C-alpha positions as CSV (number, residue, x, y, z in Angstrom):
1,M,-8.8,35.3,-23.7
2,S,-5.4,33.5,-23.5
3,G,-3.5,32.9,-26.7
4,G,-1.9,29.7,-25.2
5,P,-2.8,26.1,-26.3
6,R,-6.3,25.0,-25.8
7,R,-7.3,22.1,-23.7
8,H,-8.7,19.0,-25.4
9,V,-12.0,18.6,-23.5
10,A,-15.1,16.8,-24.4
11,A,-18.1,18.4,-25.9
12,R,-21.2,16.7,-24.5
13,P,-23.4,14.9,-25.3
14,A,-21.5,13.8,-28.4
15,W,-18.2,13.2,-26.4
16,R,-16.0,14.7,-29.3
17,C,-13.1,16.8,-28.6
18,R,-13.9,20.6,-28.6
19,V,-10.6,21.4,-30.3
20,C,-9.7,18.6,-32.8
21,A,-13.4,16.9,-33.1
22,A,-11.9,13.4,-32.6
23,P,-13.8,11.0,-30.3
24,W,-12.9,12.0,-26.8
25,P,-10.5,11.3,-25.1
26,C,-8.5,12.2,-28.2
27,Q,-4.7,11.5,-28.1
28,P,-3.8,15.0,-26.9
29,A,-6.3,14.7,-24.0
30,K,-4.9,11.3,-23.1
31,L,-1.4,12.7,-23.0
32,A,-2.6,15.5,-20.8
33,L,-4.5,13.2,-18.4
34,R,-1.4,11.0,-18.1
35,T,0.5,14.0,-17.2
36,E,-2.0,15.4,-14.8
37,Y,-2.4,12.1,-13.0
38,A,1.2,10.9,-13.2
39,D,1.4,10.3,-9.6
40,D,-2.2,9.0,-9.2
41,P,-2.9,6.2,-11.7
42,V,-5.8,5.1,-9.4
43,G,-7.3,8.5,-9.4
44,L,-7.0,8.6,-13.2
45,S,-8.9,5.3,-13.5
46,V,-11.6,6.4,-11.1
47,Y,-12.0,9.7,-13.0
48,L,-12.3,7.9,-16.4
49,C,-14.8,5.4,-15.0
50,A,-17.0,8.4,-13.9
51,V,-16.6,9.9,-17.3
52,L,-17.5,6.5,-19.0
53,H,-20.7,6.4,-16.9
54,E,-21.6,9.9,-17.9
55,A,-20.9,9.0,-21.7
56,A,-22.9,5.8,-21.4
57,G,-25.8,7.8,-20.0
58,D,-25.7,10.3,-22.8
59,W,-25.5,7.5,-25.5
60,L,-28.6,5.6,-24.1
61,R,-30.5,8.9,-23.8
62,L,-29.8,10.2,-27.2
63,R,-29.2,7.3,-29.6
64,A,-31.3,4.3,-30.7
65,T,-28.3,2.2,-31.7
66,P,-27.0,-0.3,-29.2
67,L,-24.1,0.6,-27.1
68,D,-21.0,-1.8,-27.2
69,P,-19.8,-1.9,-23.6
70,A,-16.4,-3.3,-24.6
71,E,-15.8,-0.5,-27.0
72,L,-16.8,2.1,-24.5
73,F,-14.6,0.6,-21.9
74,H,-11.5,0.6,-24.2
75,R,-12.2,4.2,-25.3
76,F,-12.6,5.7,-21.9
77,V,-10.7,3.4,-19.5
78,G,-8.7,0.7,-21.2
79,W,-6.2,2.9,-22.8
80,A,-4.9,4.1,-19.2
81,R,-4.0,0.6,-18.2
82,S,-1.2,0.4,-20.8
83,P,2.0,2.4,-20.8
84,P,2.0,5.4,-23.2
85,R,3.3,4.9,-26.7
């Protein structure tokens, strides 16, 4: 096992970060994804849309509360459209 920094990845089906427990993608995950896809913003958007689709399926399968599509879009995809802060 490596002693280096741990990657901030999603724990399904809750879609919370395995490292910091924040809703995923957490801020460190967003920074890592921006770096990983620095030369491929379209690829980042495609990846995030696929993840959104998986998260929506998990939500609908496991929760009785309604899903807010706008909130889900902002959480998984919308942040990638704006420049990093």
